One Martini backbone bead per residue (centre of mass of N, CA, C, O) as a GRO file, in nm:
protein
   91
    1MET     BB    1  -0.395   0.833   2.399
    2GLN     BB    2  -0.305   0.995   2.129
    3LYS     BB    3  -0.345   1.288   1.981
    4VAL     BB    4  -0.480   1.372   1.660
    5ASN     BB    5  -0.445   1.652   1.436
    6GLU     BB    6  -0.341   1.490   1.185
    7PHE     BB    7  -0.411   1.365   0.855
    8LYS     BB    8  -0.374   1.202   0.600
    9SER     BB    9  -0.477   1.156   0.311
   10LYS     BB   10  -0.621   0.932   0.118
   11GLU     BB   11  -0.443   0.981  -0.128
   12ASP     BB   12  -0.164   0.949   0.028
   13VAL     BB   13  -0.209   0.658   0.115
   14GLN     BB   14  -0.261   0.533  -0.160
   15TYR     BB   15   0.011   0.615  -0.274
   16ILE     BB   16   0.192   0.466  -0.083
   17VAL     BB   17   0.086   0.181  -0.118
   18GLY     BB   18   0.112   0.167  -0.423
   19THR     BB   19   0.416   0.212  -0.436
   20ASN     BB   20   0.494  -0.038  -0.263
   21VAL     BB   21   0.367  -0.248  -0.442
   22ARG     BB   22   0.521  -0.173  -0.703
   23LYS     BB   23   0.805  -0.218  -0.594
   24VAL     BB   24   0.788  -0.516  -0.515
   25CYS     BB   25   0.691  -0.630  -0.782
   26LYS     BB   26   0.946  -0.539  -0.934
   27GLU     BB   27   1.162  -0.685  -0.751
   28LYS     BB   28   0.984  -0.975  -0.801
   29HIS     BB   29   0.864  -1.009  -1.084
   30VAL     BB   30   0.555  -0.945  -1.099
   31ASN     BB   31   0.268  -1.053  -1.236
   32LEU     BB   32  -0.021  -0.869  -1.239
   33MET     BB   33  -0.232  -1.061  -1.345
   34GLU     BB   34  -0.171  -1.299  -1.151
   35PHE     BB   35  -0.188  -1.134  -0.890
   36ALA     BB   36  -0.487  -1.050  -0.913
   37GLU     BB   37  -0.591  -1.338  -0.891
   38GLU     BB   38  -0.469  -1.412  -0.604
   39ILE     BB   39  -0.635  -1.153  -0.464
   40ASP     BB   40  -0.915  -1.105  -0.607
   41ILE     BB   41  -0.869  -0.894  -0.844
   42SER     BB   42  -0.862  -0.687  -1.081
   43TYR     BB   43  -0.641  -0.573  -1.296
   44GLU     BB   44  -0.743  -0.290  -1.319
   45TYR     BB   45  -0.746  -0.229  -1.022
   46LEU     BB   46  -0.440  -0.280  -0.974
   47ARG     BB   47  -0.339  -0.062  -1.166
   48HIS     BB   48  -0.461   0.170  -0.995
   49ILE     BB   49  -0.294   0.116  -0.741
   50VAL     BB   50   0.006   0.117  -0.893
   51SER     BB   51  -0.024   0.382  -0.990
   52ILE     BB   52   0.040   0.692  -1.029
   53GLY     BB   53  -0.140   0.803  -0.732
   54GLY     BB   54  -0.328   0.595  -0.620
   55GLN     BB   55  -0.654   0.565  -0.729
   56LYS     BB   56  -0.694   0.322  -0.518
   57SER     BB   57  -0.830   0.137  -0.274
   58LEU     BB   58  -0.796  -0.078   0.008
   59SER     BB   59  -0.853  -0.336   0.185
   60PHE     BB   60  -0.734  -0.495   0.447
   61TYR     BB   61  -0.753  -0.772   0.330
   62SER     BB   62  -0.597  -0.712   0.068
   63MET     BB   63  -0.342  -0.622   0.204
   64TYR     BB   64  -0.282  -0.888   0.343
   65LYS     BB   65  -0.261  -1.054   0.079
   66ILE     BB   66  -0.038  -0.905  -0.047
   67ALA     BB   67   0.175  -0.937   0.171
   68LYS     BB   68   0.169  -1.251   0.182
   69ILE     BB   69   0.237  -1.313  -0.116
   70LEU     BB   70   0.508  -1.118  -0.115
   71GLY     BB   71   0.652  -1.149   0.170
   72ILE     BB   72   0.540  -0.918   0.361
   73SER     BB   73   0.473  -0.673   0.566
   74MET     BB   74   0.251  -0.436   0.660
   75ASP     BB   75   0.473  -0.230   0.717
   76GLU     BB   76   0.596  -0.228   0.435
   77LEU     BB   77   0.328  -0.150   0.290
   78CYS     BB   78   0.314   0.125   0.501
   79LYS     BB   79   0.560   0.264   0.431
   80GLY     BB   80   0.524   0.627   0.522
   81ILE     BB   81   0.268   0.698   0.669
   82PHE     BB   82   0.415   0.757   0.976
   83ASP     BB   83   0.665   0.952   0.955
   84ASP     BB   84   0.559   1.227   1.063
   85GLU     BB   85   0.468   1.125   1.344
   86LYS     BB   86   0.752   1.029   1.439
   87ARG     BB   87   0.892   1.302   1.416
   88LYS     BB   88   0.708   1.453   1.617
   89ASN     BB   89   0.764   1.244   1.869
   90ASN     BB   90   1.096   1.302   1.866
   91ARG     BB   91   1.100   1.611   1.980
   0.00000   0.00000   0.00000
């Protein structure tokens, strides 16, 4: 197992995931109010997730439901979280 010296902050991870959710919802013309009901979270909470800055975090299960309903992979939902690590490992 590779030793990890640095982690992204919780806020950075929330921002990345929130940005990815917002981007896919926009591309697919998803109504956020209906989407919130489908994933069983409040509309207000979903708004905080997809807002600029990703102000709320998600459980793994909620992330799974979001990816499943949007028809994307968990990798796509988390795209950008591991970019720095990949660049370091490829040196």
